[in-house]
Backbone as numpy.savetxt, mean C-alpha at the origin, in Angstrom:
# Nx Ny Nz CAx CAy CAz Cx Cy Cz
24.19 12.78 -11.68 24.25 12.04 -10.41 24.11 10.55 -10.70
24.98 9.72 -10.15 24.93 8.29 -10.40 24.08 7.56 -9.39
23.79 6.31 -9.69 23.00 5.47 -8.78 23.87 5.02 -7.62
23.27 4.94 -6.43 24.02 4.48 -5.27 23.98 2.96 -5.19
24.51 2.40 -4.11 24.62 0.95 -3.98 23.26 0.27 -3.93
22.20 1.02 -3.58 20.86 0.46 -3.54 20.09 0.70 -4.83
20.82 1.17 -5.87 20.22 1.43 -7.17 19.20 2.56 -7.10
19.52 3.59 -6.28 18.66 4.77 -6.15 19.35 5.97 -6.77
18.55 6.85 -7.34 19.02 8.17 -7.72 18.15 9.14 -6.95
18.75 9.82 -5.97 17.94 10.66 -5.09 16.91 9.81 -4.38
15.64 10.20 -4.50 14.55 9.44 -3.86 13.97 8.38 -4.78
14.48 8.31 -6.03 13.91 7.38 -6.99 14.57 6.02 -6.93
13.79 4.98 -7.16 14.30 3.64 -7.41 14.24 3.43 -8.92
15.36 3.23 -9.57 15.35 3.07 -11.01 15.05 1.63 -11.38
14.47 1.39 -12.57 14.12 0.02 -12.97 15.32 -0.90 -12.92
15.06 -2.16 -12.56 16.15 -3.11 -12.38 16.03 -4.29 -13.34
15.48 -4.05 -14.55 15.24 -5.18 -15.43 16.52 -5.91 -15.79
17.65 -5.21 -15.77 18.92 -5.85 -16.11 19.74 -6.20 -14.88
19.48 -5.49 -13.77 20.31 -5.68 -12.58 19.76 -6.74 -11.63
18.43 -6.84 -11.54 17.85 -7.72 -10.53 18.05 -9.19 -10.90
18.33 -9.97 -9.90 18.42 -11.41 -10.15 17.03 -11.93 -10.49
17.03 -12.97 -11.26 15.75 -13.56 -11.66 15.09 -14.17 -10.42
13.77 -14.03 -10.35 13.06 -14.58 -9.20 13.27 -16.08 -9.09
13.67 -16.51 -7.90 13.93 -17.94 -7.70 12.79 -18.60 -6.91
11.90 -17.80 -6.34 10.85 -18.33 -5.48 9.56 -18.47 -6.26
9.04 -19.67 -6.33 7.77 -19.92 -7.00 6.65 -19.94 -5.96
5.49 -19.44 -6.36 4.39 -19.31 -5.41 3.98 -20.65 -4.80
3.89 -20.64 -3.51 3.31 -21.74 -2.75 2.81 -21.14 -1.45
1.83 -21.78 -0.84 1.33 -21.26 0.43 0.83 -22.41 1.29
0.76 -22.14 2.57 0.26 -23.12 3.53 -1.20 -22.83 3.85
-2.00 -23.88 3.90 -3.41 -23.74 4.27 -3.67 -24.18 5.71
-2.61 -24.22 6.50 -2.76 -24.62 7.89 -3.75 -23.73 8.62
-3.78 -22.44 8.25 -4.64 -21.48 8.94 -5.81 -21.01 8.08
-6.22 -21.85 7.11 -7.36 -21.50 6.28 -8.62 -21.41 7.15
-9.35 -20.33 7.00 -10.56 -20.11 7.81 -11.75 -20.84 7.18
-12.46 -21.63 7.94 -13.62 -22.33 7.37 -14.72 -21.35 6.96
-15.35 -21.65 5.86 -16.42 -20.81 5.34 -17.72 -21.18 6.06
-17.89 -20.58 7.24 -19.05 -20.90 8.05 -19.44 -19.71 8.91
-20.61 -19.74 9.45 -21.14 -18.67 10.27 -20.22 -18.41 11.47
-20.04 -17.13 11.78 -19.21 -16.77 12.92 -17.75 -16.53 12.58
-17.37 -16.76 11.31 -16.00 -16.55 10.87 -15.90 -15.26 10.05
-14.70 -14.68 10.02 -14.47 -13.42 9.30 -14.17 -13.69 7.83
-15.16 -14.28 7.16 -15.02 -14.59 5.74 -16.41 -14.55 5.11
-16.46 -14.05 3.87 -17.73 -14.00 3.15 -17.63 -14.79 1.85
-18.69 -15.46 1.50 -18.66 -16.31 0.31 -18.83 -15.48 -0.96
-17.87 -15.60 -1.87 -17.96 -14.96 -3.18 -17.78 -13.45 -3.13
-17.64 -12.86 -4.33 -17.53 -11.40 -4.46 -18.90 -10.82 -4.78
-19.03 -9.52 -4.63 -20.33 -8.86 -4.73 -20.80 -8.72 -6.18
-22.11 -8.76 -6.36 -22.70 -8.62 -7.69 -22.49 -7.23 -8.26
-22.34 -6.22 -7.38 -22.16 -4.84 -7.86 -20.90 -4.68 -8.71
-19.93 -5.54 -8.51 -18.71 -5.48 -9.30 -18.56 -6.73 -10.17
-19.71 -7.28 -10.55 -19.73 -8.44 -11.44 -18.99 -9.63 -10.84
-19.11 -9.77 -9.53 -18.55 -10.91 -8.80 -17.02 -11.00 -8.95
-16.38 -9.84 -8.94 -14.92 -9.77 -9.03 -14.37 -8.84 -7.96
-13.15 -9.10 -7.47 -12.50 -8.11 -6.60 -12.06 -6.93 -7.44
-12.03 -5.75 -6.83 -11.68 -4.54 -7.57 -10.32 -3.97 -7.20
-9.69 -4.53 -6.20 -8.38 -4.02 -5.80 -7.64 -4.99 -4.91
-6.40 -4.63 -4.60 -5.56 -5.39 -3.68 -5.04 -4.43 -2.61
-5.34 -4.73 -1.37 -4.95 -3.88 -0.25 -3.80 -4.52 0.50
-2.68 -3.79 0.62 -1.49 -4.28 1.32 -1.46 -3.71 2.73
-1.22 -4.58 3.70 -1.18 -4.21 5.12 0.18 -4.59 5.72
0.45 -4.08 6.91 1.53 -4.64 7.70 0.95 -5.17 9.01
1.65 -6.12 9.61 1.13 -6.79 10.80 1.42 -6.04 12.09
2.45 -5.17 12.07 2.96 -4.50 13.27 3.54 -5.51 14.26
3.94 -6.67 13.74 4.56 -7.70 14.57 5.84 -8.22 13.94
6.48 -9.18 14.62 7.81 -9.63 14.22 7.82 -10.92 13.41
6.78 -11.74 13.53 6.82 -13.02 12.82 5.44 -13.36 12.29
5.39 -14.32 11.37 4.15 -14.64 10.68 3.16 -15.40 11.56
3.61 -16.46 12.22 2.65 -17.30 12.93 2.05 -16.59 14.14
2.90 -16.11 15.04 2.37 -15.48 16.26 1.81 -14.09 16.00
2.43 -13.37 15.05 2.02 -11.99 14.82 0.91 -11.81 13.81
0.51 -12.90 13.15 -0.54 -12.76 12.14 -1.44 -13.99 12.06
-0.87 -15.15 11.75 -1.68 -16.33 11.45 -2.57 -16.77 12.61
-2.03 -16.76 13.83 -2.84 -17.17 14.98 -3.86 -16.10 15.37
-3.59 -14.88 14.94 -4.51 -13.77 15.24 -5.67 -13.74 14.26
-5.35 -13.92 12.96 -6.37 -13.77 11.92 -6.85 -15.07 11.31
-6.02 -16.11 11.33 -6.31 -17.31 10.56 -6.82 -18.50 11.37
-7.33 -19.49 10.64 -7.77 -20.72 11.27 -9.18 -20.63 11.85
-9.65 -21.76 12.31 -11.02 -21.84 12.85 -11.18 -21.15 14.19
-10.06 -21.00 14.92 -10.15 -20.42 16.27 -9.17 -19.27 16.45
-9.15 -18.38 15.49 -8.26 -17.21 15.56 -8.62 -16.34 16.76
-7.63 -15.62 17.26 -7.91 -14.75 18.41 -8.86 -13.61 18.02
-8.93 -13.27 16.72 -9.88 -12.26 16.26 -10.99 -12.90 15.41
-11.33 -14.10 15.78 -12.38 -14.85 15.09 -13.65 -14.02 14.94
-14.15 -13.96 13.71 -15.39 -13.24 13.46 -15.26 -11.74 13.43
-14.03 -11.23 13.62 -13.83 -9.77 13.67 -12.92 -9.27 12.55
-11.87 -10.01 12.23 -10.91 -9.56 11.21 -10.20 -10.75 10.60
-9.76 -10.59 9.36 -9.00 -11.62 8.69 -8.22 -10.99 7.54
-7.71 -11.78 6.66 -7.04 -11.34 5.44 -7.03 -12.54 4.51
-6.64 -12.33 3.28 -6.52 -13.46 2.36 -5.20 -14.20 2.56
-4.13 -13.44 2.78 -2.80 -14.04 2.92 -1.98 -13.29 3.97
-1.01 -13.99 4.53 0.02 -13.39 5.35 1.36 -13.76 4.74
2.22 -12.76 4.53 3.52 -12.99 3.89 4.62 -12.79 4.93
5.39 -13.84 5.18 6.47 -13.77 6.15 7.66 -12.97 5.65
8.69 -12.88 6.50 9.87 -12.09 6.14 10.96 -12.94 5.49
10.74 -14.25 5.41 11.75 -15.14 4.82 11.05 -16.27 4.09
11.79 -16.92 3.18 11.25 -18.08 2.50 10.87 -19.17 3.50
11.62 -19.24 4.59 11.34 -20.25 5.62 9.95 -20.02 6.23
9.61 -18.75 6.51 8.27 -18.46 7.02 7.22 -18.66 5.93
7.53 -18.22 4.74 6.64 -18.42 3.61 5.38 -17.59 3.64
4.34 -18.13 3.02 3.05 -17.45 2.92 1.97 -18.36 3.49
1.15 -17.80 4.35 -0.02 -18.52 4.87 -1.27 -17.97 4.19
-2.15 -18.86 3.81 -3.43 -18.45 3.23 -4.52 -18.63 4.28
-5.35 -17.58 4.42 -6.45 -17.61 5.38 -7.80 -17.70 4.69
-7.89 -17.07 3.52 -9.13 -17.05 2.74 -8.75 -17.19 1.27
-9.45 -17.99 0.51 -9.13 -18.12 -0.91 -9.55 -16.84 -1.65
-8.98 -16.61 -2.81 -9.28 -15.38 -3.55 -10.61 -15.47 -4.31
-11.34 -16.55 -4.09 -12.71 -16.63 -4.60 -13.70 -16.03 -3.59
-13.23 -15.83 -2.36 -14.09 -15.34 -1.29 -13.56 -14.04 -0.69
-14.33 -13.45 0.21 -13.98 -12.17 0.83 -13.42 -12.35 2.23
-12.36 -11.61 2.53 -11.84 -11.58 3.90 -12.20 -10.24 4.52
-12.20 -10.19 5.83 -12.59 -8.96 6.54 -11.32 -8.21 6.96
-10.74 -7.52 6.02 -9.43 -6.91 6.27 -9.44 -5.39 6.32
-10.50 -4.74 5.90 -10.57 -3.27 5.92 -12.03 -2.87 5.97
-12.29 -1.70 6.50 -13.67 -1.24 6.59 -13.87 -0.23 7.70
-13.30 -0.50 8.88 -13.46 0.43 10.00 -12.80 1.76 9.68
-13.57 2.83 9.78 -13.09 4.19 9.51 -12.59 4.37 8.08
-13.09 3.56 7.17 -12.73 3.71 5.76 -13.50 4.86 5.14
-12.79 5.72 4.38 -13.43 6.87 3.73 -13.32 6.81 2.21
-12.32 6.08 1.69 -12.13 5.98 0.25 -12.18 4.52 -0.19
-12.56 4.30 -1.43 -12.56 2.94 -1.94 -11.29 2.72 -2.78
-11.20 1.60 -3.47 -9.99 1.16 -4.16 -9.47 2.13 -5.21
-10.35 2.99 -5.77 -9.96 3.90 -6.84 -9.87 5.35 -6.38
-9.92 5.59 -5.09 -9.82 6.94 -4.56 -11.12 7.69 -4.50
-12.19 7.07 -4.97 -13.50 7.71 -4.89 -14.08 7.52 -3.49
-15.14 8.28 -3.15 -15.70 8.14 -1.81 -16.16 6.71 -1.53
-16.06 6.33 -0.29 -16.47 4.98 0.11 -17.96 4.77 -0.12
-18.73 5.85 0.01 -20.17 5.78 -0.25 -20.47 6.37 -1.62
-21.10 5.61 -2.49 -21.50 6.07 -3.82 -22.96 5.70 -4.02
-23.80 6.71 -4.26 -25.24 6.49 -4.46 -25.84 5.67 -3.32
-25.40 5.97 -2.10 -25.96 5.30 -0.93 -25.41 3.92 -0.66
-24.48 3.46 -1.49 -23.89 2.13 -1.31 -22.49 2.27 -0.72
-22.19 1.50 0.31 -20.87 1.54 0.93 -19.97 0.47 0.31
-18.86 0.92 -0.28 -17.90 0.02 -0.90 -16.73 -0.20 0.05
-16.89 -1.14 0.96 -15.83 -1.39 1.94 -14.70 -2.21 1.33
-13.50 -2.01 1.85 -12.36 -2.78 1.37 -12.58 -4.27 1.54
-13.21 -4.65 2.63 -13.44 -6.07 2.89 -14.33 -6.71 1.84
-15.24 -5.96 1.28 -16.18 -6.52 0.32 -15.68 -6.51 -1.11
-14.67 -5.68 -1.38 -14.31 -5.48 -2.78 -12.82 -5.61 -3.08
-11.99 -5.91 -2.09 -10.55 -5.98 -2.31 -9.94 -7.23 -1.66
-8.90 -7.73 -2.27 -8.10 -8.81 -1.70 -7.16 -8.20 -0.66
-7.10 -8.78 0.51 -6.28 -8.23 1.60 -5.04 -9.07 1.86
-3.88 -8.42 1.87 -2.61 -9.12 2.10 -1.89 -8.49 3.29
-1.61 -9.30 4.29 -0.81 -8.86 5.43 0.67 -9.21 5.17
1.55 -8.26 5.40 2.99 -8.52 5.31 3.60 -8.35 6.69
4.45 -9.28 7.08 5.07 -9.19 8.40 6.05 -8.03 8.40
5.72 -7.03 9.17 6.53 -5.82 9.30 6.15 -5.18 10.61
7.13 -4.84 11.41 6.85 -4.29 12.73 6.29 -2.87 12.65
6.39 -2.25 11.47 5.88 -0.90 11.32 6.96 0.13 11.57
6.66 1.10 12.39 7.59 2.21 12.62 8.22 2.15 14.02
9.35 2.83 14.15 10.04 2.88 15.43 9.18 3.60 16.47
9.16 3.04 17.65 8.36 3.60 18.74 8.91 3.02 20.04
8.27 3.31 21.15 8.74 2.79 22.42 8.79 1.27 22.38
9.96 0.74 22.64 10.15 -0.71 22.60 10.55 -1.25 21.25
10.52 -0.39 20.22 10.93 -0.79 18.86 11.94 0.23 18.36
13.21 -0.16 18.38 14.28 0.74 18.01 14.62 0.60 16.53
14.71 1.74 15.83 15.02 1.73 14.40 16.47 1.32 14.16
16.70 0.66 13.03 18.04 0.33 12.59 18.45 1.31 11.49
19.72 1.23 11.09 20.26 2.20 10.15 19.55 2.21 8.81
19.02 1.07 8.38 18.42 0.98 7.05 16.92 1.26 7.05
16.35 1.71 8.16 14.91 1.95 8.20 14.58 3.19 7.36
13.37 3.21 6.82 12.96 4.19 5.82 12.16 5.32 6.47
12.52 6.56 6.13 11.77 7.71 6.64 10.52 7.92 5.81
9.37 7.92 6.46 8.08 8.03 5.76 7.13 8.93 6.53
6.39 9.74 5.80 5.39 10.60 6.41 4.02 9.93 6.36
3.19 10.28 7.30 1.82 9.78 7.30 0.99 10.57 6.29
-0.22 10.09 6.02 -1.07 10.73 5.03 -1.45 12.15 5.44
-1.63 12.38 6.74 -2.01 13.72 7.19 -0.82 14.65 7.41
0.40 14.12 7.22 1.59 14.95 7.33 1.96 15.35 8.75
1.28 14.79 9.73 1.54 15.18 11.11 2.78 14.53 11.70
3.27 13.47 11.05 4.44 12.77 11.59 5.24 12.15 10.46
6.56 12.05 10.70 7.43 11.27 9.85 8.04 10.19 10.72
7.89 8.94 10.30 8.35 7.81 11.07 9.52 7.12 10.37
10.27 6.35 11.15 11.25 5.44 10.58 10.60 4.07 10.51
10.51 3.53 9.30 9.75 2.31 9.03 10.70 1.16 8.68
10.41 0.00 9.24 11.21 -1.20 8.94 11.08 -1.54 7.46
12.19 -1.77 6.76 12.09 -2.15 5.34 11.64 -3.59 5.18
11.08 -3.91 4.04 10.70 -5.27 3.70 11.94 -6.00 3.19
12.08 -7.28 3.51 13.28 -8.03 3.12 13.22 -8.42 1.64
14.39 -8.75 1.09 14.46 -9.17 -0.31 13.63 -10.42 -0.54
13.71 -11.39 0.38 12.93 -12.62 0.22 11.44 -12.32 0.31
11.08 -11.40 1.17 9.67 -11.02 1.31 9.17 -10.35 0.03
9.98 -9.50 -0.57 9.59 -8.84 -1.81 9.39 -9.89 -2.91
10.27 -10.87 -2.99 10.10 -11.94 -3.98 8.78 -12.68 -3.76
8.45 -12.95 -2.49 7.20 -13.64 -2.21 5.99 -12.79 -2.55
6.08 -11.48 -2.29 4.98 -10.57 -2.64 4.76 -10.57 -4.15
5.85 -10.59 -4.91 5.74 -10.62 -6.37 5.09 -11.92 -6.83
5.56 -13.04 -6.29 4.99 -14.34 -6.67 3.51 -14.42 -6.30
3.15 -13.90 -5.13 1.75 -13.89 -4.70 0.92 -13.01 -5.64
1.46 -11.84 -5.99 0.76 -10.96 -6.91 0.51 -11.62 -8.25
1.48 -12.39 -8.74 1.30 -13.11 -10.00 0.21 -14.17 -9.88
0.17 -14.82 -8.72 -0.88 -15.82 -8.47 -2.26 -15.17 -8.53
-2.40 -14.01 -7.91 -3.67 -13.28 -7.93 -4.02 -12.86 -9.36
-3.01 -12.39 -10.08 -3.21 -11.91 -11.44 -3.64 -13.01 -12.40
-3.14 -14.21 -12.16 -3.53 -15.33 -13.00 -5.03 -15.61 -12.90
-5.58 -15.39 -11.72 -7.03 -15.62 -11.52 -7.85 -14.40 -11.88
-7.38 -13.23 -11.48 -8.14 -11.99 -11.68 -7.33 -11.04 -12.56
-7.31 -11.33 -13.86 -6.44 -10.62 -14.80 -6.89 -9.19 -15.09
-8.09 -8.81 -14.66 -8.55 -7.44 -14.87 -7.85 -6.45 -13.94
-7.24 -6.94 -12.88 -6.56 -6.06 -11.94 -5.26 -5.53 -12.56
-5.05 -4.24 -12.49 -3.85 -3.61 -13.03 -2.98 -3.11 -11.88
-1.82 -2.55 -12.21 -0.95 -2.02 -11.16 -1.65 -0.92 -10.38
-2.57 -0.22 -11.02 -3.28 0.86 -10.35 -4.39 0.35 -9.42
-4.61 -0.96 -9.42 -5.60 -1.55 -8.51 -5.02 -1.78 -7.11
-3.70 -1.59 -6.96 -3.01 -1.86 -5.70 -2.89 -0.59 -4.86
-3.05 -0.75 -3.57 -2.98 0.38 -2.63 -2.68 -0.21 -1.25
-2.50 0.66 -0.27 -2.31 0.13 1.08 -3.49 0.52 1.97
-3.46 0.02 3.18 -4.56 0.23 4.13 -4.76 1.71 4.43
-3.65 2.44 4.52 -3.73 3.87 4.80 -4.51 4.60 3.71
-4.40 4.16 2.46 -5.09 4.83 1.37 -6.61 4.78 1.56
-7.10 3.68 2.09 -8.54 3.54 2.31 -9.00 4.24 3.59
-8.12 4.25 4.59 -8.48 4.78 5.91 -7.49 5.87 6.32
-7.26 6.82 5.41 -6.26 7.88 5.64 -6.59 8.68 6.89
-5.55 8.92 7.69 -5.73 9.65 8.94 -6.07 8.75 10.11
-6.39 7.49 9.82 -6.73 6.52 10.86 -5.70 5.39 10.89
-5.33 4.88 9.72 -4.34 3.83 9.60 -3.03 4.38 9.03
-1.92 3.70 9.33 -0.64 4.11 8.76 0.00 3.01 7.91
-0.55 1.80 7.96 0.05 0.74 7.16 -0.47 0.81 5.70
0.42 0.62 4.73 1.81 0.24 4.93 2.72 1.30 4.30
2.90 2.43 4.98 3.75 3.48 4.42 5.16 2.93 4.23
5.75 3.27 3.11 7.10 2.79 2.80 7.13 1.48 2.04
5.98 0.84 1.82 5.95 -0.43 1.10 6.56 -0.23 -0.29
7.41 -1.17 -0.75 8.12 -0.99 -2.04 7.21 -1.29 -3.24
6.20 -0.47 -3.41 5.22 -0.71 -4.46 5.84 -0.81 -5.85
6.76 0.10 -6.18 7.32 0.10 -7.53 8.00 -1.23 -7.84
8.84 -1.71 -6.94 9.53 -2.98 -7.17 8.56 -4.14 -7.25
7.61 -4.18 -6.35 6.67 -5.30 -6.30 5.79 -5.32 -7.55
5.26 -4.17 -7.92 4.34 -4.14 -9.06 5.06 -4.34 -10.38
6.26 -3.80 -10.52 7.03 -4.07 -11.74 7.31 -5.56 -11.88
7.53 -6.22 -10.73 7.76 -7.66 -10.76 6.51 -8.44 -11.07
5.39 -8.06 -10.48 4.13 -8.77 -10.72 3.75 -8.70 -12.19
3.85 -7.51 -12.76 3.37 -7.30 -14.13 4.48 -7.40 -15.18
5.70 -7.74 -14.74 6.84 -7.84 -15.66 6.95 -6.59 -16.52
6.82 -5.44 -15.87 6.78 -4.17 -16.60 7.63 -3.12 -15.89
8.89 -2.95 -16.29 9.75 -1.95 -15.65 9.34 -0.52 -15.92
8.37 -0.31 -16.84 7.95 1.05 -17.16 6.89 1.57 -16.18
6.39 0.73 -15.28 5.44 1.22 -14.27 6.12 2.33 -13.49
5.53 3.52 -13.46 6.21 4.66 -12.81 6.24 4.52 -11.30
7.34 4.97 -10.72 7.44 4.98 -9.26 6.79 6.27 -8.76
5.51 6.19 -8.49 4.78 7.36 -8.00 4.79 7.44 -6.47
5.47 6.50 -5.83 5.47 6.43 -4.37 6.73 7.01 -3.74
7.89 6.50 -4.16 9.15 6.85 -3.50 9.43 8.35 -3.42
9.18 9.13 -4.50 9.50 10.56 -4.41 8.72 11.30 -3.34
7.61 10.74 -2.89 6.72 11.47 -1.98 6.59 10.80 -0.62
7.61 10.05 -0.21 7.56 9.38 1.08 7.63 10.38 2.23
8.31 11.50 2.02 8.48 12.48 3.10 7.80 13.80 2.75
7.73 14.69 3.70 6.92 15.90 3.57 7.50 16.92 2.58
8.79 17.18 2.65 9.36 18.25 1.83 9.14 18.05 0.32
9.36 16.84 -0.24 9.08 16.68 -1.67 7.60 16.87 -2.02
6.72 16.53 -1.10 5.30 16.77 -1.33 5.05 18.28 -1.48
5.67 19.03 -0.61 5.53 20.48 -0.69 6.16 21.02 -1.97
7.33 20.50 -2.34 8.03 20.96 -3.54 7.18 20.81 -4.79
6.58 19.63 -4.96 5.83 19.43 -6.19 4.56 20.27 -6.23
3.93 20.50 -5.09 2.76 21.38 -5.08 3.16 22.80 -5.50
4.29 23.27 -5.02 4.77 24.60 -5.41 5.04 24.64 -6.91
5.71 23.63 -7.43 6.06 23.61 -8.85 4.82 23.46 -9.73
3.77 22.91 -9.18 2.51 22.82 -9.92 1.68 24.09 -9.79
2.21 25.09 -9.07 1.57 26.40 -9.01 0.73 26.67 -7.78
0.89 25.87 -6.73 0.10 26.06 -5.52 0.90 26.84 -4.48
0.20 27.72 -3.78 0.84 28.65 -2.85 0.97 28.05 -1.46
2.20 27.93 -1.00 2.45 27.46 0.36 2.90 28.60 1.27
2.65 29.82 0.83 2.97 30.97 1.66 4.46 31.19 1.82
4.82 31.98 2.80 6.24 32.33 3.02 7.07 31.16 3.51
6.40 30.10 3.97 7.13 28.95 4.52 7.70 28.05 3.43
6.96 27.92 2.33 7.44 27.09 1.23 7.62 25.63 1.62
8.64 25.01 1.02 8.92 23.59 1.28 9.89 23.48 2.46
9.33 23.64 3.66 10.16 23.66 4.87 10.14 22.34 5.63
9.43 21.35 5.11 9.37 20.05 5.79 8.39 20.00 6.94
7.64 21.08 7.14 6.64 21.13 8.21 5.26 21.27 7.57
4.44 20.25 7.71 3.13 20.24 7.05 2.13 21.02 7.89
2.01 22.32 7.57 1.09 23.17 8.31 -0.16 23.51 7.53
-0.81 24.60 7.92 -2.08 24.96 7.29 -1.94 25.32 5.81
-0.83 25.97 5.45 -0.64 26.34 4.05 -0.46 25.10 3.17
0.27 24.12 3.68 0.46 22.88 2.93 -0.87 22.14 2.79
-1.61 22.07 3.87 -2.91 21.41 3.85 -3.85 22.09 2.85
-3.85 23.42 2.86 -4.72 24.18 1.95 -4.32 23.95 0.50
-3.00 23.94 0.24 -2.52 23.72 -1.13 -2.92 22.34 -1.63
-2.78 21.33 -0.78 -3.16 19.98 -1.18 -4.66 19.89 -1.45
-5.44 20.52 -0.60 -6.90 20.49 -0.80 -7.28 21.19 -2.11
-6.60 22.30 -2.42 -6.86 23.00 -3.68 -6.53 22.08 -4.87
-5.41 21.38 -4.77 -5.03 20.45 -5.84 -6.09 19.36 -5.99
-6.54 18.80 -4.88 -7.55 17.75 -4.94 -8.83 18.25 -5.60
-9.25 19.45 -5.27 -10.45 20.02 -5.89 -10.23 20.20 -7.39
-9.08 20.75 -7.78 -8.79 20.97 -9.19 -8.75 19.67 -9.99
-8.38 18.59 -9.33 -8.28 17.29 -10.00 -9.57 16.48 -9.93
-10.58 17.02 -9.28 -11.83 16.30 -9.14 -11.74 15.15 -8.16
-10.82 15.25 -7.21 -10.62 14.20 -6.22 -11.41 14.52 -4.95
-11.48 13.55 -4.06 -12.06 13.80 -2.74 -11.17 14.79 -2.01
-11.75 15.86 -1.52 -10.98 16.88 -0.79 -10.93 16.49 0.69
-9.80 15.89 1.08 -9.67 15.48 2.48 -8.33 15.88 3.09
-7.46 16.49 2.30 -6.16 16.92 2.84 -5.24 15.77 3.19
-5.50 14.59 2.63 -4.68 13.41 2.93 -3.85 13.02 1.72
-2.55 12.80 1.97 -1.65 12.41 0.88 -1.65 10.88 0.77
-2.42 10.40 -0.17 -2.56 8.96 -0.39 -1.86 8.55 -1.69
-1.89 7.27 -1.99 -1.39 6.80 -3.28 -2.14 7.49 -4.42
-3.41 7.77 -4.23 -4.20 8.42 -5.26 -3.68 9.83 -5.54
-3.26 10.53 -4.49 -2.66 11.86 -4.66 -1.29 11.74 -5.32
-0.49 10.77 -4.89 0.83 10.58 -5.48 0.73 10.36 -6.99
-0.21 9.54 -7.41 -0.41 9.33 -8.85 -0.81 10.62 -9.54
-1.73 11.34 -8.93 -2.26 12.56 -9.56 -1.19 13.63 -9.71
-0.38 13.86 -8.67 0.66 14.90 -8.78 1.75 14.46 -9.74
2.07 13.16 -9.73 3.09 12.64 -10.64 2.71 12.92 -12.09
1.48 12.56 -12.46 1.06 12.72 -13.84 0.76 14.18 -14.20
0.33 14.98 -13.22 0.13 16.41 -13.47 1.47 17.08 -13.76
2.50 16.70 -13.02 3.83 17.26 -13.24 4.37 16.81 -14.60
4.20 15.54 -14.90 4.67 14.99 -16.18 4.01 15.71 -17.35
2.73 15.99 -17.22 2.00 16.69 -18.28 2.49 18.12 -18.42
2.77 18.79 -17.32 3.16 20.20 -17.34 4.59 20.39 -17.82
5.50 19.50 -17.38 6.93 19.71 -17.65 7.54 18.70 -18.62
6.79 17.65 -18.94 7.29 16.68 -19.91 8.36 15.77 -19.38
8.48 15.70 -18.06 9.48 14.82 -17.42 9.02 14.48 -16.02
9.51 13.38 -15.45 9.12 13.05 -14.07 9.68 14.05 -13.07
8.97 14.21 -11.98 9.42 15.08 -10.89 10.64 14.48 -10.21
11.62 15.30 -9.91 12.81 14.87 -9.19 13.01 15.80 -8.00
12.86 15.28 -6.78 13.02 16.12 -5.59 14.41 16.76 -5.55
14.47 18.00 -5.12 15.75 18.70 -5.03 16.44 18.40 -3.70
């Protein structure tokens, strides 16, 4: 099977080290909406001592709006944000070079971008460890990307929107894709973060849904493989996300790994048998048993399949 016009084979995005144009956008950002480091603002000074004063992950969000300034910066950024003292982020990434990137909090400090209904931390472990709560806001850099999210009343999907399932498998949505210029900016921003915090690896990146599975949906469909390969200049980073965007491939790989989905099999309907099979896999892998398909699960099934069969999983 050959690659299509989008450089896909089936559900996979193949590396583009020879095909992709060289990045033309160099990192820059506007501090127009920088939040002052003062009482009453959604910003904390410095990183926590528990992690040696370093961030431990990068959390990617979507704004659920159409533009950077009205849909993000005025809501989260500046001294008088509409959500002042309640929520923020480190950066907002627009959909075009013209919109650019707004900085709300420097990466030396903490933004309040995740925490409500959070159950997992940056590495897939429980949010509470030895009585200590590891909230995303305290331990991860938060990045908002301008994306309207999924099609719904008042938001009509276009032909190129991406089909994505939620972590709990209860719905498959059509999600607005990220633009090419936006992807370039995400890569440049990631490189900027990496220059300061070089201990962060590609596995340190996740989305909001991964931390708050079953409560949040952002940012399902985010082009993690392209962005992370660009940030780390490493085309060998495996695409553990794209093959499992929808329900049926999730069911397929569980079956091939030896888990019983009953008479229904990989029917595209995430019912009790699918939930039970996923929970069994999580227990066998020493993961949190929550029945949620997160980035942490995608990594685990990808590498379990690779170990068992000696090749990456390819959805049928």
